[in-house]
C-alpha positions as CSV (number, residue, x, y, z in Angstrom):
1,M,-19.2,8.8,25.5
2,A,-21.9,7.6,23.0
3,T,-21.1,5.5,21.0
4,P,-21.2,7.0,17.1
5,A,-24.1,7.5,15.0
6,P,-24.4,5.3,12.6
7,G,-23.0,6.9,8.8
8,D,-20.5,8.9,11.0
9,T,-16.7,8.3,8.1
10,G,-15.5,9.7,11.5
11,R,-15.4,7.4,14.0
12,A,-12.8,5.6,13.1
13,M,-11.0,8.2,14.9
14,Q,-12.8,8.8,18.3
15,A,-10.9,8.4,21.7
16,T,-12.9,5.8,24.6
17,S,-13.2,9.0,26.5
18,T,-13.5,13.2,26.3
19,S,-10.8,13.1,29.2
20,K,-7.3,13.8,28.3
21,P,-5.2,10.8,28.4
22,D,-2.3,10.3,30.7
23,R,1.2,11.8,29.3
24,K,3.1,9.1,29.1
25,R,6.6,8.8,27.4
26,I,6.7,5.5,25.4
27,A,9.2,3.8,23.4
28,L,8.0,3.5,19.8
29,T,9.8,0.6,17.1
30,G,9.1,0.6,13.5
31,A,8.1,4.2,13.6
32,T,9.8,4.5,10.2
33,G,7.2,1.6,9.2
34,Y,3.6,1.9,7.4
35,V,2.2,1.8,11.0
36,G,4.4,2.8,13.4
37,G,4.6,5.9,11.6
38,R,1.0,6.7,11.6
39,L,0.2,5.8,15.3
40,A,3.5,7.8,16.0
41,Q,1.5,11.3,14.5
42,R,-1.8,10.4,16.7
43,L,0.6,9.8,19.9
44,L,2.1,12.8,19.6
45,G,-1.4,14.6,18.9
46,S,-2.7,13.2,22.3
47,G,0.1,14.5,24.3
48,H,2.6,12.1,24.8
49,D,6.1,11.8,24.4
50,L,7.7,9.1,21.8
51,H,11.2,7.6,21.8
52,C,11.1,5.9,18.5
53,L,14.3,3.1,18.3
54,V,15.6,3.1,15.0
55,R,17.6,1.3,13.0
56,S,18.9,4.5,10.8
57,K,18.2,8.3,12.6
58,Q,18.7,9.7,9.1
59,K,15.7,8.1,7.7
60,L,13.8,8.5,10.4
61,E,15.0,12.6,10.1
62,A,13.1,12.5,6.8
63,R,10.0,12.4,8.3
64,S,8.9,15.9,9.5
65,W,6.9,14.9,12.6
66,S,10.3,13.7,13.8
67,Q,11.5,17.3,14.6
68,H,9.1,17.6,17.3
69,E,9.8,18.9,20.7
70,R,8.6,15.3,22.4
71,V,10.4,13.4,19.9
72,S,13.5,11.9,20.7
73,I,15.5,9.2,18.4
74,G,17.3,5.8,19.7
75,T,19.8,4.6,17.0
76,M,19.7,0.7,18.4
77,D,20.8,-3.3,17.1
78,M,17.7,-5.1,18.1
79,L,20.2,-7.9,18.7
80,D,21.9,-5.8,21.5
81,V,20.1,-6.5,24.6
82,D,22.5,-4.2,26.8
83,R,21.8,-0.9,24.4
84,M,18.0,-1.6,24.3
85,T,18.1,-1.5,27.8
86,E,19.5,1.5,27.9
87,E,16.9,3.3,25.3
88,M,14.2,2.4,27.2
89,T,14.4,3.2,30.3
90,G,13.0,5.4,31.5
91,C,9.9,4.6,28.8
92,K,6.3,3.2,30.7
93,V,5.0,1.7,27.0
94,A,6.6,0.0,24.4
95,Y,5.2,-0.7,20.6
96,Y,6.8,-3.5,19.3
97,L,5.6,-2.9,15.3
98,I,8.8,-4.5,13.9
99,H,8.4,-7.4,11.1
100,S,11.8,-8.8,9.6
101,M,9.7,-9.9,6.1
102,Q,11.1,-7.9,4.1
103,S,14.7,-7.8,4.6
104,T,15.2,-11.3,5.6
105,R,14.7,-15.0,3.6
106,D,14.9,-16.0,7.6
107,Y,12.1,-14.2,9.1
108,A,11.0,-16.5,11.4
109,E,14.0,-16.9,13.4
110,H,15.4,-13.5,13.0
111,D,12.0,-12.3,14.4
112,R,12.2,-14.9,17.4
113,K,15.2,-13.5,18.1
114,L,14.1,-9.7,18.3
115,A,11.4,-10.3,19.9
116,T,12.7,-12.3,22.9
117,N,15.8,-9.8,23.1
118,F,12.8,-7.1,23.1
119,A,11.2,-8.5,26.0
120,R,14.6,-8.8,28.2
121,A,15.3,-5.7,27.6
122,A,11.5,-4.0,28.2
123,H,11.8,-6.3,31.4
124,R,15.6,-4.8,32.6
125,A,14.6,-1.2,31.9
126,G,11.6,-1.7,33.6
127,V,8.5,-1.2,31.4
128,E,5.4,-1.5,32.6
129,R,3.1,-3.0,28.9
130,I,4.3,-4.1,26.5
131,I,1.4,-3.1,23.5
132,Y,2.0,-5.7,20.0
133,L,0.6,-6.0,16.8
134,G,0.2,-9.5,15.6
135,G,-2.1,-11.6,12.9
136,L,-5.8,-13.3,13.1
137,G,-6.0,-16.8,11.8
138,E,-7.3,-20.5,13.1
139,M,-4.7,-22.6,15.6
140,E,-5.4,-25.5,12.7
141,E,-2.4,-27.2,12.0
142,D,-1.7,-26.1,8.6
143,L,-1.1,-22.3,9.8
144,S,0.6,-20.5,7.2
145,P,4.6,-20.2,8.2
146,H,3.7,-16.1,8.4
147,L,0.9,-16.2,11.0
148,Q,3.1,-18.7,12.9
149,S,5.6,-16.5,13.1
150,R,3.3,-13.7,14.0
151,R,2.3,-16.2,17.2
152,E,5.9,-17.1,18.0
153,V,6.4,-14.0,18.3
154,E,3.9,-13.6,20.9
155,R,4.9,-16.0,23.1
156,C,8.4,-14.9,22.8
157,L,7.2,-10.9,24.0
158,G,5.2,-12.6,26.8
159,S,9.0,-14.6,27.8
160,T,8.7,-12.0,31.1
161,P,7.1,-10.5,33.7
162,V,6.1,-7.6,31.6
163,P,2.6,-7.7,30.2
164,V,1.7,-7.8,26.8
165,T,-1.4,-6.8,25.2
166,T,-1.5,-8.2,21.6
167,F,-4.4,-7.0,19.0
168,R,-4.5,-9.4,16.2
169,A,-6.0,-8.2,12.8
170,A,-6.2,-9.6,10.0
171,M,-5.7,-7.6,6.5
172,I,-5.1,-4.5,7.0
173,I,-7.1,-2.2,4.8
174,G,-5.1,0.9,3.3
175,S,-2.7,2.6,1.2
176,G,0.3,1.2,1.5
177,S,-0.1,-2.2,3.1
178,A,1.3,-5.0,1.0
179,S,-1.8,-7.4,1.1
180,F,-4.8,-4.4,0.3
181,E,-2.1,-2.7,-3.0
182,I,-1.7,-6.5,-4.1
183,L,-6.0,-6.7,-4.0
184,R,-5.4,-3.4,-6.0
185,Y,-3.3,-4.1,-8.7
186,L,-4.8,-7.3,-9.2
187,V,-8.1,-6.0,-9.9
188,E,-6.3,-2.7,-11.6
189,R,-5.6,-4.9,-13.6
190,L,-7.2,-7.9,-14.6
191,P,-10.2,-8.2,-15.7
192,V,-10.4,-12.1,-15.7
193,M,-8.4,-14.0,-12.3
194,V,-7.3,-17.3,-12.5
195,T,-6.9,-17.3,-8.7
196,P,-5.8,-20.4,-6.3
197,K,-8.9,-21.6,-4.2
198,W,-8.2,-18.9,-1.4
199,V,-10.5,-16.2,-2.5
200,K,-12.8,-18.5,-1.4
201,T,-11.4,-18.2,2.5
202,E,-13.3,-15.5,4.9
203,S,-11.5,-13.2,6.3
204,Q,-12.1,-10.2,8.3
205,P,-10.6,-6.9,6.9
206,I,-10.1,-4.2,9.4
207,S,-9.5,-0.8,8.1
208,I,-5.7,0.9,9.1
209,L,-7.9,3.8,11.3
210,D,-9.4,1.5,13.3
211,V,-5.8,-0.5,14.2
212,L,-4.5,2.9,14.9
213,Y,-7.6,3.3,17.2
214,Y,-6.8,0.6,19.0
215,L,-3.5,0.7,19.5
216,E,-3.8,4.3,21.0
217,A,-7.2,4.1,23.2
218,C,-5.5,0.6,24.4
219,L,-3.1,2.9,26.8
220,D,-6.4,4.7,28.7
221,C,-7.8,0.9,29.0
222,P,-6.5,-0.9,32.0
223,E,-8.3,-3.7,31.1
224,S,-6.4,-4.4,28.0
225,I,-2.9,-5.0,29.8
226,G,-1.8,-8.1,29.4
227,R,-4.8,-9.4,26.8
228,T,-5.2,-10.9,23.1
229,I,-7.8,-9.3,21.5
230,D,-8.8,-9.9,18.0
231,I,-9.9,-6.5,16.1
232,G,-11.2,-6.6,12.6
233,G,-14.0,-4.8,10.3
234,S,-17.5,-5.1,11.0
235,R,-18.2,-8.0,8.3
236,V,-16.4,-11.2,7.6
237,V,-16.4,-11.7,3.0
238,T,-14.7,-13.3,1.2
239,Y,-11.4,-12.2,-0.7
240,R,-13.6,-12.8,-3.9
241,E,-16.0,-10.3,-2.0
242,L,-13.2,-7.9,-1.5
243,M,-12.5,-8.1,-5.3
244,R,-15.4,-7.1,-6.2
245,D,-15.9,-4.1,-4.1
246,M,-12.3,-2.6,-4.3
247,A,-13.7,-2.8,-8.4
248,K,-16.5,-0.9,-7.4
249,E,-14.9,1.6,-5.5
250,L,-12.6,1.9,-8.6
251,G,-15.2,2.2,-11.1
252,L,-13.9,-1.2,-12.9
253,R,-16.5,-3.5,-14.8
254,P,-16.9,-6.5,-12.6
255,R,-14.0,-9.2,-12.2
256,L,-13.9,-12.5,-13.5
257,V,-12.6,-14.3,-11.1
258,I,-12.0,-18.5,-11.7
259,P,-10.7,-20.2,-8.8
260,V,-8.6,-23.2,-9.9
261,P,-7.6,-26.0,-7.1
262,V,-3.6,-26.0,-9.1
263,L,-2.2,-22.9,-7.9
264,T,0.2,-23.5,-4.9
265,P,1.2,-20.4,-2.7
266,R,4.5,-20.4,-4.4
267,L,3.0,-19.9,-7.9
268,S,0.6,-17.3,-6.8
269,S,3.3,-15.3,-5.4
270,Y,5.4,-15.5,-8.6
271,W,2.0,-14.4,-10.7
272,I,1.3,-11.5,-8.0
273,H,5.3,-10.2,-8.3
274,F,4.9,-10.5,-12.1
275,V,1.4,-8.4,-12.1
276,T,2.1,-6.5,-9.2
277,P,5.0,-4.2,-8.3
278,V,5.2,-6.2,-5.0
279,S,8.3,-8.7,-4.5
280,A,7.3,-12.3,-4.6
281,R,9.3,-12.2,-1.3
282,I,7.4,-10.6,0.2
283,A,3.5,-11.9,-2.0
284,Q,4.4,-16.0,-1.1
285,P,4.2,-15.1,3.0
286,L,1.2,-13.2,2.7
287,A,-0.4,-15.6,-0.6
288,Q,0.2,-18.6,2.3
289,G,-2.0,-16.5,4.8
290,L,-4.7,-16.1,2.4
291,C,-5.2,-19.8,2.7
292,N,-6.1,-19.4,6.7
293,R,-9.5,-18.4,7.5
294,V,-8.6,-15.4,9.8
295,V,-12.1,-13.8,11.5
296,C,-12.5,-12.9,15.1
297,R,-12.9,-15.4,17.5
298,N,-13.1,-13.4,21.2
299,D,-15.6,-9.8,21.2
300,D,-13.2,-7.9,24.1
301,A,-13.1,-5.4,21.2
302,S,-16.2,-4.9,21.4
303,R,-16.9,-4.9,25.1
304,L,-13.3,-3.0,26.1
305,F,-13.5,0.1,23.5
306,E,-16.9,2.2,22.6
307,H,-15.9,1.6,18.9
308,R,-17.6,0.5,15.7
309,P,-14.3,-0.1,13.0
310,L,-15.8,0.3,9.6
311,S,-16.5,-2.1,7.2
312,P,-14.3,-3.4,4.4
313,R,-16.0,-1.4,1.5
314,D,-16.1,1.7,3.7
315,A,-12.2,1.1,4.6
316,I,-11.4,0.3,0.8
317,K,-13.8,3.6,-0.1
318,R,-11.4,5.4,2.4
319,A,-8.3,4.2,1.9
320,L,-8.8,5.5,-2.1
321,Q,-9.6,8.6,-1.0
322,R,-5.7,10.3,-1.5
323,E,-6.6,8.8,-5.7
324,V,-7.9,10.0,-8.4
325,S,-10.0,12.8,-8.4
326,N,-11.9,13.8,-11.5
327,E,-12.8,17.2,-10.9
328,V,-10.5,19.7,-12.6
329,M,-10.0,21.9,-9.8
330,T,-7.8,18.5,-7.7
331,S,-4.6,17.4,-8.5
332,W,-4.0,13.6,-7.0
333,M,-0.3,14.8,-8.4
334,D,-0.8,16.5,-5.1
335,A,-1.5,13.5,-2.8
336,G,1.8,11.6,-2.9
337,R,2.7,8.7,-0.9
338,V,2.3,8.6,2.7
339,P,6.1,8.7,4.2
340,G,7.3,5.8,5.3
341,D,4.9,3.8,2.8
342,P,6.6,1.7,-0.3
343,D,7.7,2.8,-2.9
344,W,4.8,0.5,-4.5
345,S,1.7,2.2,-2.4
346,G,-1.0,4.8,-3.5
347,G,-1.2,2.7,-7.2
348,K,1.3,2.9,-10.3
349,V,1.8,5.8,-11.8
350,F,3.8,6.0,-14.7
351,I,6.4,9.2,-15.0
352,D,8.1,10.6,-18.1
353,R,10.4,13.2,-16.6
354,R,13.0,15.4,-19.1
355,E,15.1,18.2,-18.2
356,V,16.8,21.1,-20.2
357,T,19.5,24.0,-18.8
358,V,18.5,27.1,-20.7
359,D,20.7,30.9,-20.7
360,A,17.7,32.7,-19.6
361,T,16.2,34.1,-17.0
362,P,13.1,32.3,-15.4
363,E,10.5,35.1,-16.8
364,C,12.0,34.0,-20.5
365,V,11.6,30.5,-20.0
366,Y,8.3,30.9,-18.2
367,E,6.5,33.3,-21.4
368,A,7.6,30.5,-23.6
369,V,6.4,27.9,-21.8
370,R,2.7,29.7,-21.6
371,I,2.2,30.4,-25.0
372,I,1.8,26.2,-25.5
373,G,-0.8,24.9,-27.5
374,G,-4.2,27.3,-29.1
375,G,-2.7,28.5,-32.2
376,H,0.5,28.2,-31.4
377,G,0.9,24.3,-31.4
378,Y,3.6,22.5,-29.1
379,Y,5.9,23.3,-30.7
380,A,7.3,20.3,-32.3
381,A,5.1,17.4,-34.1
382,D,2.0,19.3,-33.9
383,W,0.7,16.8,-36.4
384,L,0.8,14.7,-34.0
385,W,-0.8,16.3,-31.0
386,R,-3.6,16.8,-34.0
387,V,-4.1,13.8,-34.5
388,R,-5.1,12.9,-30.8
389,G,-7.1,15.8,-30.9
390,F,-9.5,14.5,-33.5
391,M,-9.4,11.0,-31.4
392,D,-10.1,12.4,-28.8
393,K,-12.9,14.6,-30.5
394,A,-14.0,11.4,-32.3
395,I,-14.9,9.4,-28.9
396,G,-16.6,12.4,-27.1
397,G,-14.2,14.1,-25.6
398,P,-12.7,17.9,-26.0
399,G,-10.2,17.3,-28.6
400,L,-8.5,20.6,-29.6
401,R,-11.6,22.4,-30.4
402,R,-11.5,24.5,-27.1
403,G,-8.0,25.9,-28.2
404,R,-7.3,28.8,-25.5
405,R,-8.8,31.6,-23.8
406,D,-6.0,34.3,-24.4
407,R,-3.5,33.8,-26.7
408,K,-0.5,34.4,-24.4
409,E,-2.1,34.6,-20.7
410,L,-2.9,32.0,-18.6
411,A,-4.4,31.2,-15.0
412,F,-6.0,28.8,-13.0
413,G,-8.5,27.0,-14.2
414,D,-8.5,27.5,-17.5
415,A,-9.3,25.4,-20.6
416,L,-6.0,24.3,-22.7
417,D,-7.0,22.6,-25.8
418,F,-8.1,18.9,-24.5
419,W,-6.3,20.1,-21.0
420,R,-7.4,22.4,-17.5
421,V,-5.0,24.8,-16.0
422,L,-4.2,23.4,-12.4
423,H,-1.2,25.8,-11.5
424,A,0.2,28.7,-13.3
425,D,2.5,30.3,-11.0
426,P,4.4,33.0,-13.3
427,G,8.1,32.8,-13.5
428,S,8.3,29.0,-11.8
429,R,5.3,26.5,-12.6
430,L,3.0,25.5,-15.5
431,A,0.5,22.4,-14.6
432,L,-1.7,20.9,-16.6
433,Y,-4.5,18.1,-16.2
434,A,-5.7,16.4,-19.3
435,E,-9.7,16.3,-20.3
436,M,-9.0,14.3,-22.9
437,K,-10.9,10.8,-22.9
438,L,-8.5,8.4,-21.2
439,P,-8.0,4.8,-19.5
440,G,-6.4,6.8,-16.5
441,T,-5.4,10.0,-15.7
442,A,-2.6,12.4,-16.8
443,T,-0.7,15.6,-16.2
444,L,1.9,17.7,-17.7
445,E,3.9,20.2,-15.4
446,F,6.7,22.8,-16.0
447,D,8.9,23.5,-13.3
448,I,11.1,26.5,-14.0
449,I,14.2,26.3,-11.3
450,K,16.6,29.4,-11.3
451,G,20.1,29.4,-11.2
452,E,22.1,29.9,-8.0
453,A,24.7,32.0,-9.1
454,P,23.4,35.2,-10.8
455,G,23.4,34.7,-14.1
456,S,23.4,30.9,-14.2
457,P,21.4,28.9,-16.3
458,T,17.6,28.1,-16.1
459,T,16.6,24.3,-15.8
460,I,13.1,23.4,-17.1
461,V,11.8,20.3,-15.7
462,Q,9.3,18.6,-18.1
463,V,7.3,15.9,-16.3
464,A,4.1,13.6,-17.7
465,R,2.6,12.1,-15.2
466,F,0.1,9.2,-16.0
467,R,-1.9,7.1,-13.6
468,P,-3.7,4.0,-15.0
469,R,-7.1,2.7,-14.9
470,G,-7.3,-0.8,-15.5
471,L,-5.3,-3.6,-18.0
472,L,-6.9,-0.4,-20.6
473,G,-5.2,1.9,-18.7
474,L,-1.8,0.1,-18.8
475,A,-1.8,-0.7,-22.7
476,Y,-2.3,2.8,-23.8
477,W,0.5,4.5,-21.7
478,Y,3.0,1.5,-23.2
479,S,1.0,2.4,-26.5
480,I,2.2,5.8,-26.9
481,K,5.3,5.7,-25.2
482,P,7.6,5.5,-28.1
483,L,6.0,8.3,-29.2
484,H,7.3,10.8,-26.3
485,G,10.8,10.9,-27.7
486,I,9.2,13.0,-30.5
487,V,6.7,14.6,-28.4
488,F,8.3,15.2,-25.6
489,N,12.1,16.3,-26.7
490,G,10.7,18.2,-29.4
491,M,8.8,20.6,-27.0
492,L,11.2,20.7,-24.6
493,D,13.7,21.9,-27.4
494,G,11.2,24.5,-29.0
495,I,10.4,26.0,-25.4
496,R,14.8,26.4,-24.7
497,R,15.0,27.7,-28.3
498,E,11.6,30.3,-27.7
499,A,13.3,31.3,-24.3
500,L,16.7,31.6,-26.0
501,Q,15.0,33.9,-28.3
502,R,12.9,35.6,-25.7
503,A,15.9,36.5,-23.9
504,S,18.2,38.0,-26.7
505,D,15.2,40.6,-27.7
506,Q,15.3,41.1,-23.9
507,S,18.5,42.0,-24.1
508,R,18.6,43.7,-27.3
509,T,16.0,46.0,-26.4
510,G,17.7,46.9,-23.1
511,A,20.8,47.9,-25.3
512,I,18.9,50.1,-27.3
513,E,17.0,52.1,-23.7
514,H,20.2,52.5,-22.6
515,A,22.6,53.5,-25.7
């Protein structure tokens, strides 16, 4: 296979061979996690059979791919060697993608027990190889407890005759990765950052796409069996440089980074917990790991695989591709998180959700919803909408001057004051994208849910979403939030009253016609 040409953004998904890989039965742990959930879909796409070993069968069944005909599920206790042996019998390969950092404080001791039991069970079951994703880090005396634990897991997995392929990676760049999300939130929210000295530490971050490539490609690379392979992106950078690249890709001004020697990893973790949604329990071991230089020390990856990983900048760009689009006809609200990602992945989205029931048909409700804006107004607090429109116009936005194309009808792509119609589904849904000047992006959605029984009330669900950009975006959301009760409650009540009136008029008209 030829080496991918420079600039090929799809190179991270290429295989090492054009021939179809041998079909294998694979035991996969961590299938509900960040890496494992993505890897599972790739392995299925390559024709392999998956036996997913999980603690919660229900959690895995929530993933759409778990219903695939080549997927089987085994519930197991990782401390029960006999049960694990039974579950892995018949599998040629076993992926170990488990980490206890989120589930227990003494994660290092817990991980040692899990890895040791897993290796014993794999040996008894006749597994031919184990594949493990660990962490990079110079073998220094001050190696962080987090990275020390990763190395200890390597040793435990290799305690039996079953050969282990270990991939050591630095920071993984991808929406949902804890390290990446911490970086994103810090850059988004802090124009000036007082940071520990570790911002000067060298690292070789790698895209999640590249990690998945190596984890899959090694199945058809016999030379990788029993090896420890360092994997990283195409450039070595400092964390300060990563912050700079992140700011550029987010469209933010360069961040002022001031390193100081007094911030310990513990203090850093509390600061991260305060500024981002990532807990201090997760942040502390990660912050400790940032103190260590994490750069590839061998070139096995480039020798064994015909693959060129993304640069950190390109990896950030790819990770943010699911994010906000300023093109009117594209909506970020439809992107969502990948199942298995933590709640804080993908950037913070603030949501104001309200609902009410009304004794009217979905058609009557939709008619009440679709007439908002323009000369009709927004049912309540119209003076606030006019003030907001004036402010928007003053800073170069459309304000309320555009009104609406038709007094009654709305269609996809129509301008509506300072909104643009994203969805207009009669009787079921209206979604509007905010084109006003904002430090972020916003939508306003109305979902109309028909009652289950004939003649039962219709539910109106009104959802305002805002994805802030930078510290100004946060300040904007919290400054207008007190007004939501007036504006949104009033609008929802107005829609309810209008729908009731339309239902009453419809009933009266029907009665006259019948008479």
